N, CA, C and O atoms as CSV, one atom per row, in Angstrom:
chain,resi,resn,atom,element,x,y,z
A,1,MET,N,N,-1.417,-23.968,-16.277
A,1,MET,CA,C,-0.185,-24.589,-15.869
A,1,MET,C,C,0.505,-23.733,-14.878
A,1,MET,O,O,0.434,-22.504,-14.902
A,2,ARG,N,N,1.177,-24.415,-14.005
A,2,ARG,CA,C,1.917,-23.721,-12.930
A,2,ARG,C,C,3.008,-22.798,-13.373
A,2,ARG,O,O,3.206,-21.745,-12.766
A,3,ILE,N,N,3.728,-23.153,-14.416
A,3,ILE,CA,C,4.786,-22.328,-14.940
A,3,ILE,C,C,4.245,-20.933,-15.478
A,3,ILE,O,O,4.873,-19.886,-15.319
A,4,HIS,N,N,3.098,-21.011,-16.089
A,4,HIS,CA,C,2.511,-19.711,-16.599
A,4,HIS,C,C,1.975,-18.921,-15.479
A,4,HIS,O,O,2.042,-17.692,-15.514
A,5,CYS,N,N,1.422,-19.579,-14.437
A,5,CYS,CA,C,1.027,-18.704,-13.268
A,5,CYS,C,C,2.215,-18.061,-12.605
A,5,CYS,O,O,2.166,-16.902,-12.193
A,6,LEU,N,N,3.297,-18.835,-12.503
A,6,LEU,CA,C,4.528,-18.270,-11.819
A,6,LEU,C,C,5.034,-17.095,-12.590
A,6,LEU,O,O,5.410,-16.076,-12.009
A,7,GLU,N,N,5.050,-17.224,-13.927
A,7,GLU,CA,C,5.580,-16.208,-14.808
A,7,GLU,C,C,4.683,-14.916,-14.665
A,7,GLU,O,O,5.184,-13.799,-14.539
A,8,ASN,N,N,3.413,-15.131,-14.691
A,8,ASN,CA,C,2.535,-13.970,-14.577
A,8,ASN,C,C,2.601,-13.158,-13.296
A,8,ASN,O,O,2.634,-11.927,-13.275
A,9,VAL,N,N,2.617,-13.972,-12.197
A,9,VAL,CA,C,2.769,-13.355,-10.942
A,9,VAL,C,C,4.139,-12.633,-10.818
A,9,VAL,O,O,4.205,-11.517,-10.304
A,10,ASP,N,N,5.191,-13.259,-11.276
A,10,ASP,CA,C,6.518,-12.686,-11.298
A,10,ASP,C,C,6.567,-11.395,-11.993
A,10,ASP,O,O,7.239,-10.489,-11.502
A,11,LYS,N,N,5.896,-11.214,-13.134
A,11,LYS,CA,C,5.856,-10.044,-13.868
A,11,LYS,C,C,5.095,-9.025,-13.079
A,11,LYS,O,O,5.487,-7.858,-13.073
A,12,SER,N,N,4.088,-9.373,-12.451
A,12,SER,CA,C,3.352,-8.396,-11.641
A,12,SER,C,C,4.154,-7.883,-10.381
A,12,SER,O,O,4.034,-6.723,-9.989
A,13,LEU,N,N,4.943,-8.764,-9.794
A,13,LEU,CA,C,5.733,-8.430,-8.677
A,13,LEU,C,C,6.917,-7.474,-9.136
A,13,LEU,O,O,7.294,-6.531,-8.441
A,14,MET,N,N,7.460,-7.795,-10.348
A,14,MET,CA,C,8.411,-6.946,-10.948
A,14,MET,C,C,8.017,-5.517,-11.183
A,14,MET,O,O,8.771,-4.560,-11.005
A,15,PHE,N,N,6.625,-5.441,-11.649
A,15,PHE,CA,C,6.014,-4.096,-11.821
A,15,PHE,C,C,5.850,-3.349,-10.458
A,15,PHE,O,O,6.014,-2.132,-10.374
A,16,LEU,N,N,5.548,-4.067,-9.492
A,16,LEU,CA,C,5.416,-3.410,-8.108
A,16,LEU,C,C,6.681,-3.029,-7.641
A,16,LEU,O,O,6.807,-1.997,-6.982
A,17,ASN,N,N,7.698,-3.803,-7.930
A,17,ASN,CA,C,9.103,-3.369,-7.475
A,17,ASN,C,C,9.531,-2.092,-8.238
A,17,ASN,O,O,10.175,-1.212,-7.667
A,18,GLU,N,N,9.174,-2.007,-9.498
A,18,GLU,CA,C,9.508,-0.805,-10.286
A,18,GLU,C,C,8.789,0.424,-9.716
A,18,GLU,O,O,9.342,1.523,-9.749
A,19,GLN,N,N,7.599,0.263,-9.208
A,19,GLN,CA,C,6.824,1.335,-8.516
A,19,GLN,C,C,7.241,1.521,-7.107
A,19,GLN,O,O,6.524,2.164,-6.340
A,20,ARG,N,N,8.364,0.995,-6.723
A,20,ARG,CA,C,9.037,1.138,-5.389
A,20,ARG,C,C,7.944,0.613,-4.254
A,20,ARG,O,O,7.815,1.208,-3.184
A,21,VAL,N,N,7.289,-0.388,-4.550
A,21,VAL,CA,C,6.472,-1.070,-3.537
A,21,VAL,C,C,7.288,-2.078,-2.785
A,21,VAL,O,O,7.768,-3.038,-3.389
A,22,HIS,N,N,7.464,-1.915,-1.545
A,22,HIS,CA,C,8.317,-2.740,-0.718
A,22,HIS,C,C,7.655,-4.147,-0.584
A,22,HIS,O,O,6.545,-4.267,-0.066
A,23,LEU,N,N,8.351,-5.185,-1.053
A,23,LEU,CA,C,7.941,-6.572,-0.846
A,23,LEU,C,C,9.056,-7.294,-0.321
A,23,LEU,O,O,10.091,-7.491,-0.958
A,24,GLU,N,N,8.824,-7.719,0.939
A,24,GLU,CA,C,9.914,-8.373,1.609
A,24,GLU,C,C,9.618,-9.829,1.781
A,24,GLU,O,O,8.541,-10.217,2.233
A,25,ASN,N,N,10.658,-10.693,1.391
A,25,ASN,CA,C,10.446,-12.166,1.642
A,25,ASN,C,C,9.242,-12.695,0.801
A,25,ASN,O,O,8.566,-13.595,1.299
A,26,MET,N,N,8.937,-12.238,-0.366
A,26,MET,CA,C,7.799,-12.685,-1.153
A,26,MET,C,C,8.228,-12.855,-2.512
A,26,MET,O,O,8.863,-12.005,-3.137
A,27,GLY,N,N,7.818,-14.130,-3.021
A,27,GLY,CA,C,8.132,-14.436,-4.409
A,27,GLY,C,C,6.878,-14.932,-5.045
A,27,GLY,O,O,5.852,-15.101,-4.387
A,28,ALA,N,N,6.959,-15.167,-6.333
A,28,ALA,CA,C,5.798,-15.523,-7.147
A,28,ALA,C,C,5.309,-16.989,-6.627
A,28,ALA,O,O,4.111,-17.271,-6.635
A,29,HIS,N,N,6.182,-17.797,-6.228
A,29,HIS,CA,C,5.758,-19.043,-5.725
A,29,HIS,C,C,4.866,-19.067,-4.483
A,29,HIS,O,O,4.021,-19.941,-4.289
A,30,ASP,N,N,5.127,-17.984,-3.604
A,30,ASP,CA,C,4.278,-17.753,-2.421
A,30,ASP,C,C,2.859,-17.527,-2.809
A,30,ASP,O,O,1.940,-18.041,-2.172
A,31,ILE,N,N,2.666,-16.754,-3.859
A,31,ILE,CA,C,1.366,-16.364,-4.159
A,31,ILE,C,C,0.735,-17.491,-4.932
A,31,ILE,O,O,-0.421,-17.817,-4.662
A,32,VAL,N,N,1.400,-18.095,-5.854
A,32,VAL,CA,C,0.815,-19.196,-6.628
A,32,VAL,C,C,0.531,-20.408,-5.751
A,32,VAL,O,O,-0.400,-21.164,-6.028
A,33,ASP,N,N,1.285,-20.597,-4.742
A,33,ASP,CA,C,1.078,-21.716,-3.851
A,33,ASP,C,C,-0.096,-21.473,-2.842
A,33,ASP,O,O,-0.553,-22.394,-2.164
A,34,GLY,N,N,-0.563,-20.185,-2.776
A,34,GLY,CA,C,-1.694,-19.835,-1.968
A,34,GLY,C,C,-1.467,-19.560,-0.555
A,34,GLY,O,O,-2.346,-19.747,0.285
A,35,ASN,N,N,-0.244,-19.095,-0.263
A,35,ASN,CA,C,0.014,-18.497,1.117
A,35,ASN,C,C,-0.841,-17.387,1.446
A,35,ASN,O,O,-0.654,-16.272,0.959
A,36,PRO,N,N,-1.834,-17.664,2.306
A,36,PRO,CA,C,-2.860,-16.682,2.628
A,36,PRO,C,C,-2.291,-15.435,3.412
A,36,PRO,O,O,-2.783,-14.318,3.245
A,37,ARG,N,N,-1.301,-15.650,4.223
A,37,ARG,CA,C,-0.722,-14.559,4.903
A,37,ARG,C,C,-0.014,-13.504,3.997
A,37,ARG,O,O,-0.241,-12.296,4.071
A,38,LEU,N,N,0.871,-14.090,3.127
A,38,LEU,CA,C,1.535,-13.258,2.151
A,38,LEU,C,C,0.728,-12.592,1.087
A,38,LEU,O,O,0.996,-11.479,0.634
A,39,THR,N,N,-0.350,-13.393,0.688
A,39,THR,CA,C,-1.269,-12.881,-0.342
A,39,THR,C,C,-2.038,-11.696,0.274
A,39,THR,O,O,-2.153,-10.659,-0.379
A,40,LEU,N,N,-2.573,-11.812,1.519
A,40,LEU,CA,C,-3.271,-10.693,2.092
A,40,LEU,C,C,-2.359,-9.497,2.389
A,40,LEU,O,O,-2.764,-8.343,2.249
A,41,GLY,N,N,-1.120,-9.795,2.803
A,41,GLY,CA,C,-0.179,-8.727,2.972
A,41,GLY,C,C,0.116,-8.042,1.593
A,41,GLY,O,O,0.288,-6.823,1.597
A,42,LEU,N,N,0.183,-8.702,0.470
A,42,LEU,CA,C,0.403,-8.117,-0.761
A,42,LEU,C,C,-0.745,-7.184,-1.162
A,42,LEU,O,O,-0.558,-6.082,-1.678
A,43,ILE,N,N,-1.946,-7.706,-0.885
A,43,ILE,CA,C,-3.190,-6.919,-1.225
A,43,ILE,C,C,-3.175,-5.662,-0.431
A,43,ILE,O,O,-3.381,-4.581,-0.984
A,44,TRP,N,N,-2.933,-5.760,0.875
A,44,TRP,CA,C,-2.917,-4.564,1.743
A,44,TRP,C,C,-1.796,-3.547,1.328
A,44,TRP,O,O,-1.959,-2.332,1.429
A,45,THR,N,N,-0.699,-4.101,0.875
A,45,THR,CA,C,0.428,-3.253,0.425
A,45,THR,C,C,0.003,-2.461,-0.857
A,45,THR,O,O,0.279,-1.271,-1.010
A,46,ILE,N,N,-0.652,-3.174,-1.717
A,46,ILE,CA,C,-1.051,-2.524,-2.989
A,46,ILE,C,C,-2.116,-1.410,-2.682
A,46,ILE,O,O,-2.058,-0.310,-3.232
A,47,ILE,N,N,-3.084,-1.746,-1.782
A,47,ILE,CA,C,-4.058,-0.799,-1.458
A,47,ILE,C,C,-3.405,0.494,-0.906
A,47,ILE,O,O,-3.612,1.610,-1.382
A,48,LEU,N,N,-2.637,0.244,0.092
A,48,LEU,CA,C,-2.061,1.414,0.809
A,48,LEU,C,C,-1.191,2.239,-0.237
A,48,LEU,O,O,-1.269,3.467,-0.268
A,49,ARG,N,N,-0.418,1.576,-1.033
A,49,ARG,CA,C,0.487,2.294,-1.975
A,49,ARG,C,C,-0.225,3.160,-2.934
A,49,ARG,O,O,0.120,4.313,-3.192
A,50,PHE,N,N,-1.292,2.513,-3.477
A,50,PHE,CA,C,-1.907,3.248,-4.619
A,50,PHE,C,C,-3.166,4.079,-4.239
A,50,PHE,O,O,-3.349,5.181,-4.755
A,51,GLN,N,N,-3.994,3.574,-3.376
A,51,GLN,CA,C,-5.136,4.342,-2.879
A,51,GLN,C,C,-4.871,5.518,-1.974
A,51,GLN,O,O,-5.430,6.604,-2.122
A,52,VAL,N,N,-3.955,5.238,-0.992
A,52,VAL,CA,C,-3.564,6.288,-0.167
A,52,VAL,C,C,-2.712,7.343,-0.926
A,52,VAL,O,O,-2.778,8.532,-0.614
A,53,ARG,N,N,-2.042,6.969,-1.762
A,53,ARG,CA,C,-1.230,7.900,-2.613
A,53,ARG,C,C,-2.153,8.837,-3.496
A,53,ARG,O,O,-1.901,10.027,-3.687
A,54,ARG,N,N,-3.172,8.217,-3.976
A,54,ARG,CA,C,-4.232,8.929,-4.777
A,54,ARG,C,C,-4.848,10.014,-3.826
A,54,ARG,O,O,-4.980,11.183,-4.187
A,55,LEU,N,N,-5.205,9.568,-2.621
A,55,LEU,CA,C,-5.875,10.449,-1.688
A,55,LEU,C,C,-5.082,11.601,-1.284
A,55,LEU,O,O,-5.553,12.733,-1.174
A,56,LEU,N,N,-3.766,11.262,-1.046
A,56,LEU,CA,C,-2.788,12.322,-0.659
A,56,LEU,C,C,-2.532,13.357,-1.752
A,56,LEU,O,O,-2.315,14.543,-1.506
A,57,LEU,N,N,-2.569,12.845,-2.935
A,57,LEU,CA,C,-2.424,13.785,-4.104
A,57,LEU,C,C,-3.611,14.710,-4.229
A,57,LEU,O,O,-3.445,15.888,-4.545
A,58,SER,N,N,-4.767,14.219,-3.996
A,58,SER,CA,C,-5.999,14.924,-4.124
A,58,SER,C,C,-6.223,15.876,-2.930
A,58,SER,O,O,-6.576,17.042,-3.112
A,59,PHE,N,N,-6.020,15.381,-1.764
A,59,PHE,CA,C,-6.428,16.066,-0.597
A,59,PHE,C,C,-5.237,16.342,0.390
A,59,PHE,O,O,-5.440,16.726,1.542
A,60,GLY,N,N,-4.061,16.139,-0.092
A,60,GLY,CA,C,-2.789,16.342,0.747
A,60,GLY,C,C,-2.786,17.652,1.534
A,60,GLY,O,O,-2.699,17.644,2.761
A,61,PRO,N,N,-2.884,18.827,0.790
A,61,PRO,CA,C,-2.762,20.076,1.624
A,61,PRO,C,C,-3.838,20.203,2.654
A,61,PRO,O,O,-3.564,20.639,3.772
A,62,LEU,N,N,-5.111,19.823,2.312
A,62,LEU,CA,C,-6.244,19.916,3.266
A,62,LEU,C,C,-5.965,19.078,4.437
A,62,LEU,O,O,-6.099,19.523,5.577
A,63,LEU,N,N,-5.543,17.756,4.169
A,63,LEU,CA,C,-5.238,16.886,5.291
A,63,LEU,C,C,-4.134,17.340,6.127
A,63,LEU,O,O,-4.235,17.214,7.347
A,64,ILE,N,N,-3.080,17.859,5.601
A,64,ILE,CA,C,-1.982,18.343,6.391
A,64,ILE,C,C,-2.364,19.497,7.179
A,64,ILE,O,O,-1.901,19.559,8.317
A,65,SER,N,N,-3.136,20.432,6.770
A,65,SER,CA,C,-3.521,21.573,7.622
A,65,SER,C,C,-4.489,21.096,8.712
A,65,SER,O,O,-4.397,21.548,9.853
A,66,ALA,N,N,-5.444,20.161,8.364
A,66,ALA,CA,C,-6.351,19.712,9.355
A,66,ALA,C,C,-5.660,18.848,10.420
A,66,ALA,O,O,-6.048,18.893,11.587
A,67,MET,N,N,-4.626,18.050,10.032
A,67,MET,CA,C,-3.877,17.153,11.061
A,67,MET,C,C,-3.024,18.097,11.891
A,67,MET,O,O,-2.912,17.896,13.100
A,68,SER,N,N,-2.417,19.118,11.296
A,68,SER,CA,C,-1.502,19.940,12.095
A,68,SER,C,C,-2.316,20.790,13.168
A,68,SER,O,O,-1.746,21.246,14.159
A,69,GLU,N,N,-3.589,20.971,12.944
A,69,GLU,CA,C,-4.459,21.683,13.900
A,69,GLU,C,C,-5.202,20.663,14.777
A,69,GLU,O,O,-6.001,21.071,15.620
A,70,GLY,N,N,-4.971,19.362,14.611
A,70,GLY,CA,C,-5.539,18.267,15.470
A,70,GLY,C,C,-6.974,18.158,15.254
A,70,GLY,O,O,-7.666,17.640,16.130
A,71,LYS,N,N,-7.516,18.614,14.122
A,71,LYS,CA,C,-8.971,18.455,13.821
A,71,LYS,C,C,-9.465,16.969,13.603
A,71,LYS,O,O,-8.736,16.094,13.137
A,72,TYR,N,N,-10.579,16.804,13.928
A,72,TYR,CA,C,-11.316,15.484,13.864
A,72,TYR,C,C,-11.476,15.165,12.322
A,72,TYR,O,O,-12.041,15.983,11.596
A,73,LEU,N,N,-11.007,14.044,11.852
A,73,LEU,CA,C,-11.110,13.639,10.455
A,73,LEU,C,C,-11.932,12.372,10.415
A,73,LEU,O,O,-11.408,11.295,10.701
A,74,GLY,N,N,-13.249,12.467,10.058
A,74,GLY,CA,C,-14.028,11.278,9.917
A,74,GLY,C,C,-14.554,10.750,11.224
A,74,GLY,O,O,-14.145,11.195,12.297
A,75,LYS,N,N,-15.471,9.792,11.136
A,75,LYS,CA,C,-16.126,9.235,12.309
A,75,LYS,C,C,-15.274,8.207,12.940
A,75,LYS,O,O,-15.479,7.945,14.125
A,76,THR,N,N,-14.316,7.577,12.272
A,76,THR,CA,C,-13.724,6.396,12.952
A,76,THR,C,C,-12.313,6.523,13.405
A,76,THR,O,O,-11.765,5.663,14.096
A,77,PHE,N,N,-11.686,7.712,12.965
A,77,PHE,CA,C,-10.293,7.833,13.416
A,77,PHE,C,C,-10.001,9.324,13.530
A,77,PHE,O,O,-10.627,10.180,12.904
A,78,HIS,N,N,-8.968,9.579,14.408
A,78,HIS,CA,C,-8.580,10.953,14.700
A,78,HIS,C,C,-7.052,10.973,14.519
A,78,HIS,O,O,-6.328,10.254,15.208
A,79,LEU,N,N,-6.598,11.769,13.624
A,79,LEU,CA,C,-5.247,11.916,13.319
A,79,LEU,C,C,-4.708,13.188,13.915
A,79,LEU,O,O,-5.204,14.281,13.640
A,80,LYS,N,N,-3.728,13.045,14.701
A,80,LYS,CA,C,-3.214,14.278,15.374
A,80,LYS,C,C,-1.835,14.744,14.907
A,80,LYS,O,O,-1.331,15.774,15.354
A,81,SER,N,N,-1.245,13.986,14.019
A,81,SER,CA,C,0.139,14.179,13.701
A,81,SER,C,C,0.359,14.185,12.224
A,81,SER,O,O,-0.198,13.317,11.552
A,82,VAL,N,N,1.138,15.107,11.639
A,82,VAL,CA,C,1.575,15.049,10.282
A,82,VAL,C,C,2.492,13.921,9.980
A,82,VAL,O,O,2.537,13.471,8.835
A,83,SER,N,N,3.233,13.430,10.947
A,83,SER,CA,C,4.020,12.297,10.705
A,83,SER,C,C,3.343,11.086,10.306
A,83,SER,O,O,3.941,10.270,9.605
A,84,VAL,N,N,2.067,10.873,10.709
A,84,VAL,CA,C,1.288,9.776,10.226
A,84,VAL,C,C,1.035,9.882,8.722
A,84,VAL,O,O,1.130,8.871,8.025
A,85,LEU,N,N,0.725,11.031,8.211
A,85,LEU,CA,C,0.533,11.302,6.824
A,85,LEU,C,C,1.842,11.037,6.032
A,85,LEU,O,O,1.835,10.392,4.984
A,86,MET,N,N,2.911,11.540,6.555
A,86,MET,CA,C,4.187,11.368,5.858
A,86,MET,C,C,4.677,9.943,5.820
A,86,MET,O,O,5.378,9.542,4.891
A,87,THR,N,N,4.306,9.172,6.839
A,87,THR,CA,C,4.603,7.715,6.857
A,87,THR,C,C,3.851,6.994,5.758
A,87,THR,O,O,4.430,6.164,5.056
A,88,LEU,N,N,2.518,7.305,5.588
A,88,LEU,CA,C,1.717,6.678,4.556
A,88,LEU,C,C,2.163,7.050,3.166
A,88,LEU,O,O,2.028,6.269,2.225
A,89,ALA,N,N,2.718,8.299,3.036
A,89,ALA,CA,C,3.003,8.807,1.685
A,89,ALA,C,C,4.302,8.121,1.218
A,89,ALA,O,O,4.494,8.047,0.004
A,90,THR,N,N,5.182,7.628,2.043
A,90,THR,CA,C,6.439,7.021,1.585
A,90,THR,C,C,6.334,5.540,1.466
A,90,THR,O,O,7.304,4.880,1.093
């Protein structure tokens, strides 16, 4: 039933809000109604918030030193600034 779906999604969004995940102009009805743009944005926000944070906690000092020296990190991207890392961490 729709009311149960709305309640479940609302509880999930409240949890994300408690975790300081920034959700702008998004409500449970947007996800339940199947808005693809907002749903994809929510998924990306969750990935960035929790996966990037885990990587930063594990490899933060190594990444910061490599980025400050302008070293090549990986085959697909080159990070030259510590500010990029700080932006992802917040």
